[in-house]
Steps between C-alpha positions, in 0.01 A plus 500: 500500500407855584753778438260787440589799290413843615238686295412863463136598504355692209369833611170456321233239474516391868223263591423357842524127528282344767546127541364488853148572379497234230230242554491144380491375144163565342426794730324803354800713594727322257451588135517155348411551137520738211138608503466868429823587682729682255799377702473168314459641148852397403401135532198519271504398133715261298841401624798681349698300245862503386629649823795421730448495876794566734472292817673589824561182704717427801854374479417159648244431226771582247780297657285188542367517144138569588478828311626332181231232536228762562599713202534201270158357596326835472659586166395164358142553618476849345715457192197519273432854624859614468525567875845438644617529862868561575715554808506871582871461591492760775559482875238296687442796734458754224321820594200519268426855615819612330542245222139502378473869412849487351381239252717203593298336776348150465147423385441255785676467832532216748584638844392496864179678595680797658712557188197484272257697713736791564447579130122542531519852642666635187270309261787276385300177534173416321193399700389154386152384398476204739221330307759449223759354739488121473671444836265725697266227626796296628666773707464513879394833645824536696694505172255696284470797735873566484452637149197723563504877513241778499459761227226762519311300759507173301720209596678332210728202453848586366673163494445126493666299779734215403668389821526585866843582640618478859817365657562138599805335653700296245743247642707193409353183656816303425703746708304428820705344779402174668252527786370841395136424594523447873130556568400256224249729330646454152641852482877550540571682826706772338214624279223500763606835641730785401675448834594145398602605148709786642676266745562240227638766267729636769634151565579446129672838473704426812657199325684742270516482125241625253201288589200672652163399635224753420603764244293787360547856381368677810530823299196383303196669654249267333635205699626673816191713573315196627708513817356849565145407400498206743520744791248760387676684219340564161552705186196728482188510716138434401586175320791657316303794360599786732852629422466755781516210748842338454547206732855362479561624857164406651422246774812318608660497155836572662503130603503400134781746433698335779446158335628630167817611675533168682457298180771710334748384764439138395573577133774728367527852362342403167160502669518880495460516120302300243776268374355199686181530296692394188757264653257304717410255223854380438604527865210286617570250223868480599414446865644837603161620630257283697193723462367827366171688474344572161184469291357190329547627146877448515478136614624365168811719516601299807394168343706561185810605694473203732446257213807637321702452819383139539584428136847650536603363838315168512477408133120466507296505182305817432168341600641345816667826594178694455310246710762517776479878497120487528533259791752707691371855454237574764268802490389543858281746686702769674628426850316653795636807677554559873246736651794667678675586174821342629641216287744400773221407743515129592133418560300773325127542472447476123278699265421463127710712269332753276651591163466744217340348192349587165286389212677491163298548186464650155381849407464696177683827439289803414752579229446187293368548149336156501288465814279222361801294397643564847181373656529185291855449626395566858227237473741256339773555762254461791317199356494169689743336258763775519470540876552124537803518269636794703446301821679193360795695358543757778342350810264794558200495733217580258198714583244330272284262706503230229878519474540487877308172512728352233832649605494398864497655845748785485239755393265368765764555768561854377133597484452349846777727631343796318157430652653466849668837461852356494568653156498876469434574132714780361283812485362577156544877521758724338669603823630149566786582261645724771540238775789300355805727526447610863425145615793356301730755657409385852519131407850549363602680817353226720674229299837671527471578870629165640815540290595841639737538794302470825550868577347600163194274496183707470207267570575327830194636686126502442503880502759510222300250293183708548688815401615330179142401414373851581749640247374257235148633553604866493706444183210327327264781603744758368532319167123476460453865597764614253333318213153624590 
């Protein structure tokens, strides 16, 4: 979901972004309408006609056919004005700071809040007149504030939330062994705690062959950082706004690093790269993997792979295969962690797991030549009807309150976790782009450690784990300092 590209800051036009000081929707500190503010002049007047808009969407929306539906519906609605939206056909993690000035960036982008908001400092994203945003009244504050930034003392909105992202555990119900709910609480024993899932995965691996229990690309910082956050780690201080306070090594984060290493030993060497992120759909469908961790928006990738497998191996009709896949794919809350940070402990005291998360949404490039047409597309794409279609086709957890009520409880579960503080939203400041490479480097090293000869293993003590995290922080600080 989240392989982030590195960006280079422009030397000019730097603007401080202060999300921590943003107040609630409707507050005087948030510029909510055009008024006399020249910032919104581009959205005044008649809509441009006979223009083509280039839309940057994510790969999942393309592969599941949602982008085609969105473009087709929008183009039909605006055909009389000659406005046409097309796939930008560029990488989903494109760097607008480079592509925009070069003249081949998209007109609109759909990305996570950190990817969008890092472009505010260089004026690459347009502030939006919120009174002209149809979805504004349906957006919860927790989602809306992720796209706010401050320019010249005024706080503006730079994107419209679509869905909330945070990891869940995905597993195959039909792969559960008999008698797997010994305490009778309706939750399989092996997914109640990471200790149980680790033990179950080790037992499967010990049988030999290619089957595994829990499998995930531990290299992937977006998913693995939650182990650090659960013991006091964080990205940046002051609610993610202070890049001088880097927190990957804070508290007892070394316990989470130990757990990453332990989980690696129950998998195989592929957990040290990102290959599992692409193979997990087919491997889970084939029964090679029991469980993985990922985000709700890729649910239908699993459903489609499982349905194809049922059709092929069991001769089921397409509808019956899809229904069986829906019945057997479970999206569960993440297991609890041991307060000790030791997955081999038999009777641990358990704590809730924290995770990294984000709010995905749409924003308008400053380089577009048709801002009013872009605003029309943004409103169309974030309308109730299109958000519901996106939810049905992709399994997202929508942000719109009216869509949440219709789509079901997944969004409610995510916002509950966000309110409790169990989801750490990716910081919406430029410097977040510098965290990925240092953290990925350590994760790869941790994941490979169990497979080294005993005499060459590097992370067998708490002191060594802490030293590894300290290096992550110093490398991030150096990268930020170099760019500044």
